[in-house]
C-alpha positions in Angstrom: -234.4 110.9 100.6 -230.7 111.2 99.7 -228.5 114.0 101.1 -227.0 116.2 98.5 -223.9 117.8 100.0 -221.0 116.1 98.3 -221.2 117.3 94.7 -218.4 115.0 93.6 -219.8 111.8 95.0 -220.3 109.2 92.2 -222.4 107.0 94.5 -225.4 109.4 94.3 -227.8 109.7 91.3 -226.8 112.2 88.7 -230.4 113.2 88.2 -233.1 112.8 90.9 -236.8 113.8 91.1 -238.2 113.9 94.6 -242.0 114.1 94.8 -242.2 116.7 91.9 -245.5 118.2 90.9 -246.2 120.7 88.2 -249.5 122.2 86.9 -250.3 124.7 84.1 -253.5 126.7 84.6 -254.7 124.3 87.3 -254.2 121.4 85.0 -251.8 118.8 86.7 -249.0 117.7 84.4 -246.6 116.0 86.8 -248.0 114.6 90.1 -245.8 113.5 92.9 -243.1 112.2 90.5 -240.1 110.5 92.0 -237.3 108.7 90.2 -233.5 108.7 89.8 -230.9 108.3 87.0 -227.6 106.9 88.1 -224.3 108.1 86.6 -223.7 106.2 83.4 -227.2 104.9 83.2 -229.7 105.3 80.4 -233.2 105.9 81.7 -236.2 106.0 79.4 -239.2 108.1 80.3 -242.1 106.3 78.5 -245.7 107.0 78.0 -248.3 108.3 75.5 -248.4 111.9 74.4 -249.4 114.5 76.9 -248.4 112.7 80.1 -245.6 115.1 81.1 -242.5 113.5 79.4 -241.1 116.6 77.8 -242.0 118.7 80.9 -239.8 116.3 82.8 -236.8 117.2 80.6 -237.4 120.9 81.0 -237.3 120.5 84.8 -233.9 118.8 84.5 -232.5 121.8 82.6 -234.2 124.4 84.9 -236.4 125.8 82.1 -239.3 124.9 84.4 -239.5 124.9 88.2 -241.6 122.5 90.2 -244.7 123.7 92.1 -243.7 121.2 94.7 -240.9 118.8 95.3 -237.2 118.9 94.3 -235.1 118.2 91.2 -231.4 117.5 91.7 -228.8 117.5 88.9 -225.1 116.7 89.6 -225.9 117.0 93.4 -227.4 120.5 93.1 -231.1 121.4 93.6 -232.0 123.0 90.3 -234.7 125.4 91.6 -232.2 127.0 94.0 -229.6 127.8 91.4 -228.8 131.3 90.0 -228.9 131.9 86.3 -225.1 131.6 86.0 -225.3 128.2 87.9 -228.1 127.1 85.6 -225.9 127.9 82.6 -223.3 125.6 84.1 -225.9 122.8 84.4 -226.8 123.3 80.8 -223.2 122.9 79.7 -223.0 119.7 81.7 -226.3 118.4 80.4 -227.1 118.8 76.7 -230.4 118.2 74.9 -231.2 116.7 71.5 -234.5 118.3 70.5 -237.1 116.6 68.2 -236.4 119.2 65.5 -232.7 118.9 65.8 -232.6 122.7 66.4 -229.6 123.1 64.0 -228.6 126.6 62.9 -229.9 126.9 59.3 -227.4 129.5 58.3 -224.4 127.2 59.2 -223.2 124.1 57.4 -223.3 120.7 59.2 -219.6 121.0 60.0 -220.1 124.5 61.4 -223.0 123.4 63.5 -220.9 120.6 65.1 -218.0 123.0 65.5 -220.1 125.6 67.3 -219.8 124.0 70.9 -216.1 123.4 70.2 -215.5 127.0 69.5 -217.5 128.0 72.6 -215.3 125.6 74.7 -212.2 127.0 73.1 -213.4 130.5 74.0 -213.7 129.5 77.7 -210.2 128.0 77.6 -211.4 124.4 77.9 -209.8 123.2 74.7 -207.4 124.4 72.0 -208.6 127.0 69.5 -206.4 125.5 66.8 -208.6 125.2 63.7 -207.0 122.0 62.5 -207.8 120.4 65.9 -211.4 121.7 65.8 -211.9 120.3 62.3 -210.4 117.0 63.2 -212.8 116.7 66.1 -215.8 117.6 63.9 -214.7 114.8 61.5 -214.4 112.4 64.4 -217.9 113.2 65.7 -219.5 113.0 62.3 -217.9 109.6 61.8 -219.1 108.5 65.2 -222.7 109.2 64.1 -222.1 107.7 60.7 -222.4 110.8 58.7 -219.1 111.1 56.9 -219.3 113.3 53.8 -222.0 115.7 54.9 -219.8 118.2 56.6 -220.2 120.9 53.9 -224.0 120.4 53.4 -226.7 122.7 54.8 -229.2 121.3 57.3 -231.9 121.9 54.6 -230.1 119.2 52.5 -230.6 116.6 55.1 -233.5 114.2 56.0 -235.1 114.5 59.4 -233.2 111.5 60.7 -229.9 112.9 59.5 -230.6 116.2 61.2 -231.1 114.4 64.5 -227.8 112.5 64.0 -226.1 115.8 63.4 -227.8 117.2 66.5 -226.4 114.3 68.5 -222.9 115.0 67.2 -223.2 118.7 68.1 -224.4 117.7 71.6 -221.4 115.4 72.1 -219.1 118.2 70.9 -220.0 120.0 74.1 -218.3 117.2 76.1 -221.4 116.8 78.4 -221.7 114.7 81.5 -225.3 113.8 80.5 -227.4 114.0 77.3 -231.2 114.2 77.0 -233.1 112.9 73.9 -236.6 114.3 73.3 -238.7 111.8 71.2 -235.7 110.9 68.9 -237.8 108.6 66.7 -240.8 110.8 66.2 -241.8 111.8 62.6 -239.3 109.5 60.9 -240.0 106.3 59.0 -239.5 102.9 60.7 -236.1 102.2 59.1 -234.7 105.6 60.2 -236.3 105.1 63.6 -234.4 101.8 63.9 -231.2 103.5 62.7 -231.5 106.3 65.3 -232.1 103.7 68.0 -229.1 101.7 66.9 -227.0 105.0 66.9 -228.1 106.0 70.4 -227.3 102.4 71.7 -223.9 102.6 70.1 -223.2 105.9 71.7 -224.4 104.6 75.1 -221.9 101.7 74.9 -219.0 103.9 73.6 -219.4 107.0 75.7 -221.0 105.7 78.9 -222.8 109.1 79.3 -225.7 109.5 81.7 -228.7 109.6 79.4 -232.5 110.2 79.5 -234.6 109.3 76.5 -238.2 110.6 76.3 -240.3 108.5 74.0 -243.7 106.8 73.4 -241.9 104.1 71.3 -241.9 100.8 73.2 -239.5 99.1 70.9 -237.0 102.0 71.4 -237.5 101.8 75.2 -236.8 98.0 75.2 -233.6 98.6 73.1 -232.1 101.4 75.1 -233.4 101.4 78.7 -231.5 100.3 81.8 -234.5 101.5 83.7 -237.9 102.8 82.7 -240.0 105.6 84.1 -243.6 105.0 82.9 -245.8 108.0 83.2 -249.6 107.8 83.2 -251.5 111.1 83.6 -248.4 112.7 85.0 -247.9 110.0 87.7 -245.2 107.3 87.8 -247.0 104.1 87.1 -243.8 102.1 86.9 -240.2 102.7 87.7 -237.6 100.0 87.5 -235.5 97.8 85.3 -236.7 97.5 81.7 -236.8 93.7 82.0 -239.5 94.0 84.7 -241.8 96.2 82.7 -243.8 93.2 81.3 -244.6 92.0 84.8 -246.1 95.3 85.9 -249.7 94.9 87.2 -250.6 98.5 86.4 -253.6 98.2 84.0 -252.6 101.2 81.9 -249.0 99.9 81.5 -250.3 96.5 80.5 -252.7 98.0 78.0 -249.9 100.1 76.5 -247.7 97.0 76.1 -250.6 95.0 74.6 -251.4 97.7 72.1 -247.7 97.9 71.1 -247.7 94.2 70.5 -250.8 94.4 68.3 -249.3 97.3 66.3 -246.1 95.3 65.8 -248.1 92.2 64.5 -250.1 94.4 62.1 -246.9 96.1 60.8 -245.3 92.7 60.3 
């Protein structure tokens, strides 16, 4: 196990799970889970529904605490942090939810500006309105949504809402970004577009990222390394290119079913 004393060291993982277990009402959800995400790396947590993928994200942000084991983020053990320290972690690590979680009462531009105004209020950036609007325009251009700044979230498709949510997450200037099932409940063309967008952002920003998904095609497109969960356990952890050579039966079945699905859709 790694030591976690020098918070500024770039040689240590940005996120690390060390033998983490979590149960709800005696039902195991995570069982002895260990993996790490290096700084600047994109890790994909892959598996079918109900295997603990989203629970993993909630542990990273400190919304859940492990029954056993340790979770480290930016060198700090999450379960030992005060609420104020957890708020600092949640500023460093932002989440893009399945729903997008946009403020319905605000326009798209106001949604993206929200973290910018928060940062200005903490003295981390200028509160000049022209500068804030220029940054909003820059972020919407980055996620390829020029021209929607004055629309309401209700005017947008599900995929567009997720793109706006990504822009808002980036506005917080995070060190890491978490994506919870980014291609769920969108059509195949929009799923491809969202995957392409996340890949573009990975290349342009170099942010540490974790993507939770059951979408094998998305995992192959994005992952530096894959954490494959089966019944709450890590069945595979390693480079994405080595996933096909896994001898774990459930992993091989998952890959085979994905290939059959792809052939049928084609």
